[in-house]
C-alpha positions in Angstrom: 0.0 0.0 0.0 1.3 3.5 -0.9 2.4 5.7 1.9 0.3 8.9 2.2 2.3 12.1 1.8 2.5 14.1 5.1 1.9 17.8 5.5 5.6 18.4 6.2 6.7 16.4 3.2 4.3 18.2 0.9 5.4 21.6 2.1 9.0 20.7 1.7 8.4 19.6 -1.9 6.5 22.8 -2.7 9.2 25.0 -1.1 12.0 23.3 -3.0 10.0 23.7 -6.2 9.5 27.4 -5.6 13.2 27.9 -4.9 14.2 26.1 -8.1 11.6 27.9 -10.3 12.1 31.4 -8.7 15.9 31.3 -8.7 16.1 30.0 -12.3 13.7 32.5 -13.8 14.3 35.6 -11.7 17.9 35.4 -10.7 19.4 33.6 -13.8 16.9 34.8 -16.3 16.2 31.4 -17.8 13.1 30.5 -19.8 10.6 28.6 -17.6 10.7 25.4 -19.7 14.1 24.1 -18.3 13.5 24.7 -14.6 10.0 23.2 -14.9 11.5 20.2 -16.6 14.1 19.9 -13.8 11.3 20.0 -11.2 9.3 17.3 -13.0 12.4 15.1 -13.1 13.0 15.6 -9.3 9.3 14.9 -8.6 9.4 11.7 -10.6 12.6 10.6 -8.7 10.8 11.3 -5.4 7.8 9.3 -6.6 10.0 6.3 -7.5 11.8 6.5 -4.1 8.4 6.2 -2.5 7.7 3.0 -4.6 5.1 4.6 -6.9 4.7 2.7 -10.2 5.4 4.1 -13.6 1.7 3.7 -14.4 0.9 6.1 -11.6 3.4 8.6 -12.9 2.2 8.3 -16.4 -1.4 8.6 -15.3 -0.6 11.7 -13.3 1.0 13.3 -16.4 -1.9 12.3 -18.7 -4.5 13.6 -16.2 -2.8 16.9 -16.0 -2.2 17.3 -19.8 -5.7 16.4 -20.8 -7.1 19.5 -19.1 -5.0 21.6 -21.5 -5.7 20.0 -24.8 -8.4 22.5 -25.7 -6.4 25.6 -24.6 -3.4 24.3 -26.5 -5.5 23.9 -29.7 -6.8 27.4 -29.1 -3.3 28.8 -28.8 -2.3 27.1 -32.1 -5.4 28.7 -33.8 -4.5 32.1 -32.3 -1.0 31.9 -33.8 -2.6 31.3 -37.2 -5.1 34.1 -36.7 -2.4 36.7 -35.9 -0.4 35.8 -39.0 -3.5 36.0 -41.3 -4.8 39.2 -39.6 -1.6 41.1 -40.3 -1.4 39.7 -43.9 -5.0 40.9 -44.6 -4.2 44.3 -43.2 -6.6 44.0 -40.2 -4.1 44.8 -37.5 -2.4 47.6 -39.6 -5.9 49.0 -40.2 -6.6 49.1 -36.5 -3.4 50.9 -35.9 -4.1 53.5 -38.5 -7.6 54.0 -37.1 -6.3 54.1 -33.6 -3.8 56.9 -34.3 -6.6 59.0 -35.6 -9.0 58.3 -32.8 -7.1 57.8 -29.5 -5.5 60.8 -27.7 -1.7 60.4 -27.5 -1.6 62.2 -24.2 -4.1 59.8 -22.6 -3.0 56.7 -24.6 -2.3 54.3 -21.7 -5.6 54.8 -19.8 -7.4 54.7 -23.2 -5.8 51.3 -23.9 -7.0 50.0 -20.5 -10.5 51.2 -21.1 -10.8 49.9 -24.7 -9.5 46.4 -23.7 -11.8 46.4 -20.6 -15.0 47.3 -22.6 -14.4 45.0 -25.5 -13.2 42.2 -23.2 -16.5 42.4 -21.3 -18.4 41.9 -24.6 -16.2 39.0 -25.8 -15.4 37.3 -22.5 -11.9 36.1 -23.5 -8.7 37.8 -22.3 -6.6 35.7 -24.7 -8.6 36.9 -27.7 -8.3 40.6 -26.7 -4.5 40.3 -26.1 -3.9 38.5 -29.4 -6.0 40.8 -31.6 -6.8 44.3 -30.5 -3.9 44.1 -28.0 -1.3 43.7 -30.7 -2.6 46.7 -32.6 -2.6 48.9 -29.4 0.9 47.6 -28.5 2.1 48.7 -31.9 0.7 52.1 -31.4 2.3 52.4 -28.0 5.7 51.4 -29.4 5.4 54.0 -32.1 4.5 56.7 -29.5 7.7 55.8 -27.5 5.8 54.6 -24.5 7.4 52.0 -22.2 6.4 48.6 -23.8 6.0 47.0 -20.4 3.5 49.7 -19.4 1.5 49.3 -22.5 1.5 45.5 -22.1 0.4 45.9 -18.5 -2.5 48.2 -19.5 -3.6 45.8 -22.3 -3.5 42.7 -20.0 -5.2 44.5 -17.1 -8.1 45.6 -19.3 -8.4 42.2 -20.9 -8.5 40.5 -17.4 -11.2 43.0 -16.2 -13.3 42.1 -19.3 -12.7 38.4 -18.8 -13.6 38.6 -15.1 -16.8 40.6 -15.6 -18.2 38.9 -18.6 -20.9 36.1 -18.4 -19.3 34.6 -21.5 -16.0 34.0 -19.7 -14.9 30.4 -19.0 -13.1 31.3 -15.8 -16.0 33.4 -14.4 -18.4 30.5 -15.1 -15.9 28.1 -13.4 -15.6 30.1 -10.2 -19.3 30.4 -9.9 -19.8 26.7 -10.5 -17.1 25.6 -8.1 -18.5 27.8 -5.3 -22.1 26.8 -6.1 -23.3 30.4 -6.7 -25.6 31.9 -9.4 -23.5 33.3 -12.3 -25.1 36.7 -12.5 -25.2 37.1 -8.7 -21.5 36.2 -8.8 -20.7 38.8 -11.4 -22.7 41.4 -9.4 -20.9 40.5 -6.2 -17.5 40.7 -7.9 -18.0 44.5 -8.2 -17.1 45.1 -4.6 -13.5 44.5 -5.4 -13.5 44.7 -9.2 -14.8 48.3 -9.5 -12.3 49.7 -6.9 -9.5 47.8 -8.6 -10.6 49.2 -12.0 -10.8 52.8 -10.8 -7.4 52.7 -9.0 -5.8 51.1 -12.1 -7.3 53.7 -14.4 -6.0 56.5 -12.2 -2.5 54.9 -12.0 -2.4 54.5 -15.8 -3.5 58.1 -16.3 -0.8 59.4 -13.9 2.1 57.1 -15.1 1.1 57.1 -18.7 0.9 60.9 -18.8 4.2 61.5 -17.2 6.4 60.1 -20.0 8.0 62.0 -22.8 5.7 63.4 -25.5 5.0 61.5 -28.7 7.0 62.3 -31.8 4.4 63.4 -34.4 7.1 62.9 -37.1 7.4 59.2 -36.0 3.7 58.8 -36.1 3.4 60.3 -39.6 6.3 58.0 -40.8 4.6 54.9 -39.3 1.2 55.9 -40.9 2.9 56.3 -44.3 4.6 53.0 -44.0 1.4 51.2 -43.1 -0.6 52.9 -45.8 2.1 52.1 -48.4 2.6 48.4 -47.5 -0.7 47.1 -46.3 -4.3 47.2 -47.4 -5.9 49.8 -45.1 -9.6 49.6 -45.5 -12.9 50.0 -43.6 -13.9 46.4 -44.1 -11.0 45.3 -41.9 -13.7 45.7 -39.2 -15.4 42.5 -40.5 -13.3 39.9 -38.6 -13.5 42.1 -35.5 -17.3 42.3 -35.8 -17.4 38.5 -36.3 -15.8 38.0 -32.9 -18.6 40.0 -31.3 -21.3 38.1 -33.2 -19.8 34.7 -32.2 -19.6 35.8 -28.6 -23.2 37.0 -28.7 -24.3 33.6 -30.2 -22.1 31.8 -27.6 -20.2 30.0 -30.3 -17.2 28.1 -28.7 -13.7 29.6 -29.1 -12.4 26.9 -31.4 -15.2 27.3 -33.9 -15.0 31.1 -33.6 -11.3 31.2 -34.4 -11.6 28.7 -37.3 -14.4 30.8 -38.8 -12.4 34.0 -38.3 -9.3 32.6 -40.0 -11.4 31.3 -42.9 -13.0 34.8 -43.4 -9.6 36.5 -43.1 -8.1 34.2 -45.8 -11.0 35.1 -48.0 -10.2 38.7 -47.5 -6.6 38.1 -48.5 -7.6 36.6 -51.8 -10.1 39.3 -52.5 -7.6 42.0 -51.8 -4.9 40.3 -53.8 -6.3 37.5 -56.0 -2.8 36.5 -57.2 -1.6 35.6 -53.7 -0.1 32.1 -53.9 -1.7 29.4 -51.7 1.8 28.6 -50.4 2.1 32.2 -49.1 -1.2 31.9 -47.2 0.0 28.6 -45.8 3.1 30.4 -44.7 1.1 33.0 -42.9 -0.7 30.2 -41.0 2.3 28.1 -40.2 5.2 30.5 -39.8 3.5 33.9 -39.4 3.7 37.1 -41.4 7.2 38.5 -42.2 7.0 42.3 -42.6 9.4 43.7 -45.3 8.5 47.4 -45.3 12.1 48.6 -44.9 11.1 50.4 -41.6 12.9 48.6 -38.8 10.3 49.4 -36.0 7.3 48.5 -38.2 9.0 45.3 -39.4 9.9 44.3 -35.8 6.3 44.9 -34.7 4.4 43.2 -37.5 6.7 40.2 -38.1 4.8 37.8 -35.9 2.1 35.2 -35.7 1.9 31.7 -37.1 1.5 28.3 -35.5 5.3 28.0 -35.0 5.3 31.2 -32.8 3.1 29.4 -30.3 5.3 26.3 -29.9 7.3 27.8 -27.1 4.1 28.6 -25.2 2.6 25.2 -26.0 5.7 23.3 -24.7 5.6 25.3 -21.5 1.9 24.6 -21.0 2.5 20.9 -21.7 5.3 20.8 -19.1 3.4 22.9 -16.5 0.2 20.8 -16.8 2.3 17.6 -16.5 3.8 19.0 -13.3 0.3 19.9 -12.0 -1.0 16.4 -12.8 1.9 14.8 -10.8 1.3 17.1 -7.8 -2.4 16.3 -7.9 -1.8 12.5 -8.4 0.3 12.3 -5.3 -1.9 14.6 -3.2 0.9 17.1 -2.6 -1.2 20.2 -3.2 -4.3 18.9 -1.4 -2.3 17.7 1.6 -0.7 21.2 2.0 -4.0 23.0 1.9 -6.5 20.9 3.9 -5.0 21.4 7.4 -4.9 25.1 6.9 -8.6 25.2 5.9 -9.6 23.4 9.1 -7.8 25.8 11.5 -9.1 29.1 10.3 -11.7 30.5 12.7 -12.4 34.1 11.5 -13.2 35.6 8.1 -10.1 37.8 7.7 -7.6 34.9 7.9 -9.9 32.6 6.0 -10.2 35.0 3.0 -6.4 35.7 3.2 -5.6 31.9 3.2 -7.9 31.3 0.3 -6.3 34.1 -1.7 -2.8 32.9 -0.9 -3.8 29.3 -1.8 -5.0 30.5 -5.2 -1.7 32.4 -5.7 0.2 29.3 -4.5 -1.5 27.0 -7.0 -0.8 29.5 -9.8 2.9 29.5 -8.7 3.3 25.7 -8.3 1.0 24.4 -11.0 0.8 27.4 -13.4 -2.8 26.6 -14.4 -5.6 29.2 -13.7 -8.4 26.7 -13.7 -6.8 24.6 -11.0 -6.1 27.8 -9.0 -9.9 28.1 -8.7 -10.8 24.4 -8.4 -8.4 23.4 -5.6 -8.9 26.3 -3.2 -12.6 26.2 -3.9 -12.9 22.5 -2.9 -10.6 22.9 0.1 -12.3 26.0 1.6 -15.9 25.8 0.6 -17.1 23.9 3.8 -15.0 26.3 6.0 -16.6 29.3 4.3 -20.1 28.0 5.1 -19.2 27.1 8.7 -18.1 30.7 9.2 -21.4 31.9 7.9 -20.2 33.1 4.5 -22.3 32.8 1.4 -21.0 30.9 -1.6 -20.9 34.2 -3.4 -18.1 35.3 -1.0 -16.1 32.2 -1.9 -16.6 32.6 -5.7 -15.4 36.2 -5.6 -12.3 35.3 -3.5 -11.5 32.5 -6.0 -11.5 35.0 -8.9 -9.5 37.6 -6.9 -6.7 35.2 -5.9 -6.9 32.7 -8.8 -7.7 33.6 -12.4 -6.3 37.1 -12.3 -2.9 36.0 -10.9 -2.0 33.5 -13.6 -1.0 36.3 -15.9 1.8 37.3 -13.5 3.5 33.9 -13.4 6.3 33.4 -16.0 5.6 29.7 -16.3 1.8 30.1 -16.0 -0.4 29.3 -19.0 -1.8 32.9 -19.2 1.5 34.6 -18.3 3.5 32.7 -20.9 0.8 33.4 -23.5 0.7 37.1 -22.9 4.5 37.4 -22.9 4.9 35.4 -26.1 2.1 37.3 -27.9 3.2 40.8 -27.0 6.9 40.2 -26.9 7.4 41.5 -23.4 8.6 39.2 -20.6 6.2 38.5 -17.7 8.5 40.0 -15.1 8.7 43.2 -17.2 5.0 43.8 -17.4 4.2 42.4 -14.0 4.7 45.7 -12.1 2.2 47.4 -14.5 -0.6 44.8 -14.3 -2.3 47.0 -11.6 -5.6 45.3 -11.9 -4.2 41.8 -11.1 -2.0 43.2 -8.3 -4.9 45.1 -6.7 -7.6 42.5 -6.8 -6.2 40.1 -4.1 -5.2 43.0 -1.9 -8.7 44.5 -2.0 -10.2 41.1 -1.4 -8.1 40.6 1.7 -9.2 44.1 3.0 -12.8 43.0 2.4 -12.2 39.9 4.4 -11.0 41.8 7.5 -13.4 44.7 7.2 -16.4 42.7 6.1 -17.2 45.3 3.4 -19.0 43.6 0.5 -18.5 40.1 2.1 -21.7 38.3 1.4 -23.0 36.3 4.4 -25.5 33.5 4.6 -29.1 34.4 5.3 -30.8 32.8 8.3 -32.7 30.4 6.0 -29.5 29.3 4.2 -27.8 28.8 7.5 -30.6 26.4 8.6 -30.3 24.5 5.3 -26.5 24.2 5.6 -26.7 23.1 9.2 -29.3 20.4 8.4 -27.2 19.1 5.6 -24.2 18.9 7.9 -26.2 17.0 10.5 -27.6 14.5 8.0 -24.1 14.0 6.5 
């Protein structure tokens, strides 16, 4: 019979993992793939020392990876989408329109607002970052604004939209795990989400407005290059509108992206009927290669393609494998359960749940598990302390889904860094929304402000269930 892992042993494993990952990425500047692979190797060695079978190890890896098959396929499609969108002139057209519409003085807060509003309509932070986000990032680069600041504003706005949209997978997941009504959950999120949004907007306005002024000459040069080398047209809005329509009709992400890529390819052939099929295949597989002669524009618009996502895909595969092993051998669960049982008041309970979500993001790198594991571990404790399921679902979002974008080896963090070309550690200090959400949630836990409590009737039902159980 296999020996059950102890609390001390599980904490030791997690601390060693954190030291290896943190030191490798932060101190030595390594890409996350190698340290994650080293941690997996050490974890397999530990499992074999404990007499676990290879079948158990293989099953743990497979259980972890199968949760990421759909996201991996989505990332591959997003790579193809980026390449075709640039080739069809969609992203260049958005940049040209943006230069004429958005105030350069208030560019950074405008980026945050645009991504937040559109993100709420679409419900996918990944989609916002990889489409509108790239165009806005290109504008920010042209304006001479710190790329990390622009990336932080894009990601923060996208996360806000993802968090507040009923179409979001992560929002639906948090509501389902806690057992709360979806729209009541979104309404309850506002207690921390709105303050985080307002503070973030103020910070972006102050910091974004304090930099050096934009060079009008550089903007004019960029506009001339874009107009001369790409098809800039009003109908570039078609694929963007298609995203909204698919979101409204609740069409799944994979079908939405395939449909959008197909429409975009059609636009390429309409704009230039003589385009070789081999070139279109190149946009899909290897991305678009810009040859305008302008170094800054070429650096910005040479991107996309399935191959560009392979680094992210490999990291996701490794991270999910690590998460599957940690789950298979009850390491995460063993570390969390004793803590949940000892918490007696709401402040420490909310704090512990937030820190658990952050911990799962750090150790597993998967945002869904950062909601599922703390949700299952702390749900009973929340009810015993007289807190409604809505309180739990909000805390799960504040400490789980929004934090994954700040982890270099996290699924969302790696995706954002790869898509925008700015490392996670560079844009992390400027992702104000993600940084503020857990802090405001902890403050809510200690003050009780906005912390939904069980009504008398719900308390009676919960108590009777506990007795019959």
